[in-house]
C-alpha positions in Angstrom: -113.9 282.8 0.2 -113.5 285.5 2.9 -109.7 286.0 3.3 -107.0 283.5 4.1 -108.3 282.5 7.5 -111.8 281.8 6.2 -110.4 280.0 3.1 -108.4 277.7 5.4 -111.4 277.2 7.7 -113.5 276.1 4.8 -111.0 273.5 3.8 -111.5 271.8 7.2 -115.1 271.0 6.2 -116.1 268.2 3.8 -115.8 269.6 0.3 -119.5 269.8 -0.6 -120.4 271.3 2.8 -117.6 273.9 2.3 -119.1 274.9 -1.0 -122.6 275.3 0.5 -121.1 277.4 3.3 -119.3 279.6 0.7 -122.6 280.3 -1.2 -124.2 281.2 2.1 -121.3 283.5 2.9 -121.6 285.2 -0.5 -125.2 286.1 0.3 -124.2 287.9 3.5 -123.2 291.5 4.0 -119.7 290.3 4.7 -119.1 288.9 1.2 -115.7 289.9 -0.3 -115.7 292.8 -2.7 -113.0 294.2 -5.0 -112.5 297.9 -4.2 -109.7 298.6 -6.7 -109.9 300.2 -10.1 -109.6 297.8 -12.9 -107.0 298.8 -15.4 -108.7 299.9 -18.8 -106.1 297.7 -20.6 -108.1 294.7 -19.4 -111.3 295.7 -21.0 -112.3 293.4 -23.8 -115.1 292.4 -26.1 -116.1 288.9 -26.9 -119.0 287.7 -29.1 -120.5 291.2 -28.8 -120.2 291.4 -25.0 -118.3 294.1 -23.3 -116.3 292.8 -20.3 -114.5 295.1 -17.8 -111.8 292.4 -17.6 -111.3 288.9 -19.1 -111.4 286.9 -15.8 -114.7 284.9 -15.4 -116.0 282.4 -12.9 -116.7 279.1 -14.5 -119.9 277.2 -14.4 -120.3 274.8 -11.5 -119.5 277.2 -8.8 -123.0 279.0 -8.6 -125.0 276.0 -9.9 -128.3 277.5 -9.0 -127.8 281.2 -9.9 -127.9 282.3 -6.3 -125.0 284.7 -6.1 -124.0 285.9 -9.6 -123.9 289.6 -8.5 -121.7 288.8 -5.5 -119.3 287.1 -7.8 -119.1 290.1 -10.0 -118.6 292.3 -7.0 -115.5 290.2 -6.2 -113.9 291.4 -9.4 -114.9 288.9 -12.0 -115.5 290.4 -15.3 -118.3 287.9 -16.0 -120.0 285.0 -14.4 -121.4 281.7 -15.8 -124.0 280.0 -13.7 -125.5 276.5 -13.8 -125.6 274.0 -15.3 -129.4 274.0 -15.5 -131.5 271.1 -16.6 -135.3 271.4 -17.5 -136.2 269.3 -14.5 -134.6 269.5 -11.1 -132.2 266.6 -10.3 -130.2 265.6 -7.2 -127.2 264.5 -9.1 -125.1 261.5 -8.2 -124.8 260.0 -4.7 -122.5 261.5 -2.1 -119.6 261.7 -1.6 -119.2 263.1 -5.0 -116.4 265.7 -4.7 -112.8 265.2 -3.5 -109.9 267.6 -2.8 -106.6 266.5 -4.1 -104.5 268.8 -1.9 -101.2 267.5 -3.0 -102.0 268.2 -6.6 -104.0 271.5 -6.2 -106.9 269.7 -7.8 -110.4 268.5 -7.4 -112.3 265.4 -8.6 -116.1 265.8 -8.9 -118.9 263.6 -10.1 -121.8 265.9 -9.1 -123.9 264.9 -12.2 -125.7 268.2 -13.0 -127.3 268.5 -9.6 -129.5 271.7 -9.7 -132.8 273.3 -8.8 -134.2 273.0 -12.3 -135.3 275.4 -15.0 -138.3 276.9 -13.2 -136.5 277.9 -10.0 -133.2 279.0 -11.7 -135.1 280.9 -14.4 -137.0 282.8 -11.7 -133.7 283.9 -10.1 -132.3 285.0 -13.4 -135.5 286.8 -14.4 -135.3 288.8 -11.0 -131.9 290.1 -11.8 -132.4 290.8 -15.5 -131.5 294.4 -16.3 -128.9 294.6 -13.7 -125.3 295.5 -14.9 -122.7 292.8 -15.4 -122.4 289.9 -17.8 -124.0 286.7 -16.5 -124.4 283.6 -18.6 -126.0 280.2 -18.1 -124.6 276.8 -18.6 -127.1 274.4 -20.2 -127.3 270.7 -19.4 -129.5 267.7 -20.1 -131.4 265.6 -17.6 -129.9 262.3 -16.9 -133.0 260.3 -17.9 -134.0 262.5 -20.8 -135.3 260.8 -23.9 -134.3 263.9 -26.0 -131.3 265.5 -24.7 -131.0 267.9 -27.5 -134.5 269.0 -26.7 -133.5 269.8 -23.1 -131.0 272.3 -24.4 -133.6 273.9 -26.6 -136.2 274.0 -23.8 -133.8 275.8 -21.5 -132.5 278.2 -24.1 -136.1 279.3 -25.0 -136.9 279.9 -21.3 -133.8 281.8 -20.4 -132.3 283.6 -23.4 -134.1 286.9 -22.6 -132.7 287.1 -19.0 -129.0 286.2 -19.5 -126.0 287.7 -21.4 -125.0 284.4 -23.1 -125.8 280.7 -23.1 -123.4 277.7 -23.1 -124.2 274.3 -24.5 -122.4 271.9 -22.2 -121.8 268.6 -23.9 -118.6 267.8 -22.1 -119.4 267.0 -18.5 -118.1 263.4 -17.8 -120.6 262.9 -15.0 -123.8 262.3 -17.1 -123.5 258.9 -18.9 -123.4 259.3 -22.7 -123.3 263.1 -22.6 -119.9 263.4 -24.3 -121.3 261.3 -27.2 -122.9 264.5 -28.2 -119.5 265.8 -29.2 -119.4 263.6 -32.3 -119.6 265.6 -35.5 -123.0 264.5 -36.6 -124.6 264.6 -33.2 -123.1 267.9 -32.3 -124.0 269.5 -35.6 -127.6 268.4 -35.1 -127.8 269.6 -31.5 -126.2 273.0 -32.2 -128.4 273.5 -35.3 -131.5 272.9 -33.3 -130.4 275.3 -30.5 -129.5 278.1 -32.9 -132.7 277.6 -34.8 -134.7 278.1 -31.6 -132.9 281.3 -30.6 -135.0 284.4 -31.0 -132.5 286.9 -29.6 -129.0 288.0 -30.5 -127.6 286.5 -27.3 -124.3 284.6 -28.0 -124.4 280.9 -27.8 -121.1 279.0 -26.8 -120.3 275.3 -26.9 -118.2 273.8 -24.1 -116.0 270.9 -25.0 -113.9 268.3 -23.2 -110.0 268.2 -23.1 -110.0 264.5 -23.8 -110.1 264.8 -27.6 -108.2 263.3 -30.6 -107.1 265.5 -33.4 -109.9 264.1 -35.5 -112.4 265.0 -32.7 -111.1 268.6 -32.6 -111.4 269.0 -36.4 -115.0 267.5 -36.3 -116.0 269.8 -33.4 -114.5 272.9 -35.0 -116.3 272.1 -38.3 -119.7 271.6 -36.5 -119.3 274.7 -34.5 -118.6 276.8 -37.6 -121.4 275.1 -39.6 -124.0 275.6 -36.9 -123.5 279.3 -36.4 -122.5 279.3 -32.7 -120.8 282.4 -31.5 -117.8 280.8 -29.7 -116.3 277.9 -27.8 -115.3 277.3 -24.2 -112.2 275.1 -23.9 -112.3 273.0 -21.8 -114.2 271.1 -19.2 -112.7 268.7 -16.7 -110.6 265.6 -17.8 -110.8 261.9 -17.1 -107.0 261.7 -17.2 -105.1 261.0 -14.0 -101.6 261.3 -15.2 -98.9 262.2 -12.6 -101.3 262.7 -9.6 -100.0 262.2 -6.1 -103.2 262.2 -4.0 -104.7 259.1 -2.4 -108.0 260.1 -4.0 -106.7 260.2 -7.5 -108.6 257.0 -8.5 -112.0 258.4 -7.6 -114.3 258.5 -10.6 -115.4 261.9 -12.1 -113.8 264.9 -13.8 -110.5 266.3 -12.6 -110.0 270.0 -12.4 -107.3 272.3 -11.1 -103.5 272.7 -11.7 -102.8 269.2 -13.4 -105.4 270.2 -16.2 -103.5 273.3 -17.2 -101.1 272.0 -19.8 -103.6 269.7 -21.3 -106.4 272.3 -21.6 -104.0 274.9 -22.9 -102.8 272.5 -25.7 -106.4 271.8 -26.7 -107.2 275.5 -26.6 -104.2 276.2 -28.9 -105.3 273.4 -31.3 -108.7 274.9 -31.6 -107.3 278.4 -32.1 -105.2 277.1 -35.0 -108.1 275.0 -36.4 -110.5 277.9 -36.3 -108.1 280.6 -37.4 -109.9 283.4 -35.6 -113.3 282.6 -37.0 -114.8 282.0 -33.5 -113.7 283.5 -30.2 -112.5 281.2 -27.4 -112.8 281.2 -23.6 -109.9 279.4 -22.0 -110.6 277.2 -19.0 -108.6 274.7 -17.0 -106.0 274.8 -14.3 -105.6 278.6 -14.0 -104.0 279.4 -10.7 -102.4 282.7 -11.4 -102.2 285.8 -13.6 -99.4 284.2 -15.5 -101.6 281.2 -16.3 -104.4 283.5 -17.5 -102.0 285.3 -19.7 -100.7 282.0 -21.2 -104.2 281.0 -22.1 -104.8 284.4 -23.8 -101.6 284.3 -25.8 -102.7 280.8 -26.9 -105.9 282.1 -28.4 -108.3 282.8 -25.4 -110.2 286.2 -25.6 -111.3 285.5 -22.0 -110.7 282.9 -19.3 -112.6 281.2 -16.5 -111.4 279.6 -13.2 -112.9 277.9 -10.3 -110.9 275.2 -8.6 -108.0 277.6 -7.6 -110.4 279.6 -5.5 -110.8 276.6 -3.2 -107.2 276.8 -2.3 -106.4 280.5 -2.7 -109.6 282.3 -1.9 -110.9 285.6 -3.2 -107.5 287.2 -3.0 -106.7 285.3 -6.2 -109.0 287.5 -8.2 -107.5 290.7 -6.8 -104.0 289.5 -7.6 -104.9 288.6 -11.1 -106.4 292.1 -11.7 -103.3 293.7 -10.4 -100.8 291.5 -12.1 -102.3 291.1 -15.6 -101.7 294.7 -16.7 -98.1 294.3 -15.5 -97.7 291.2 -17.7 -99.1 293.0 -20.7 -96.8 296.0 -20.3 -93.7 293.8 -19.8 -94.4 292.0 -23.2 -95.3 295.3 -25.0 -99.0 294.8 -25.3 -101.3 297.8 -24.7 -104.5 295.8 -24.2 -105.7 292.2 -23.6 -107.0 292.2 -27.2 -103.5 292.8 -28.5 -102.2 289.7 -26.7 -104.9 287.2 -27.9 -103.2 284.5 -29.9 -99.7 286.1 -29.7 -98.1 282.7 -29.0 -99.7 280.9 -32.0 
């Protein structure tokens, strides 16, 4: 994360150890910073939140809310930390993350490993009031008897100390979690979460890319009926189509470049289904400014990335901030907002 040489050095470590080293590095005085001026054309507003630019760091990178401000300093327009569960949990046994170098991809089966609500909540409370948009991804404990109740518990504890909250029902690494994406289950879950909210903080729901047309229609309907403020499309996939790596058969969620076309298609489908009634954040396989721009033109008001940083390092954020305004200008758009949904 600290330039090309450091990025290459980190890839020599086992993936999970490299990630831990990156988090430690972001806590140091030598953490990378973006020193340029962000083009005003990149400013945008989503669900009532003003963003200096539409590029966010996806949940899963800063699982325990240790370095959100360092990520914002890198140039990200917003950061989503977590996922958090009410009780700490270690996640699935190691090894549980695999680099697929030939595919510019990663497979992980972490399983919501995190420090738990009490510890993560204390970190978020300590930074409350600082500038920058920081949200929290909410998950459920693996052995919970009331998974919907887990989301409610965490929302109540954290809503005052974050900019937004995301109901994550799409991780493939907690058995049965994706069952909550069914229309009846999702409507019930989201209704409980929204009813528990006492602030105006936006609530998003994050969905999987592995959905049928019927699934998409049901999820869109449940989202609209419940009163959530937006959707994040999408999480990792269980698909393994076209992969070259020897680790392609590992269990878990696939992220990175192979996910781009699938996740963008699902994003476009939700944008058409919702017809502008809810804002969307596009995630999945973004490796360049061009990829981010494609997501935006297919309905995303903002985007998130993670896996590409493993292979490209922090320079990716700088390049995207410099190249996105050029892409806007080349296609005749004055602002990011003008480009949202232009390809629909």
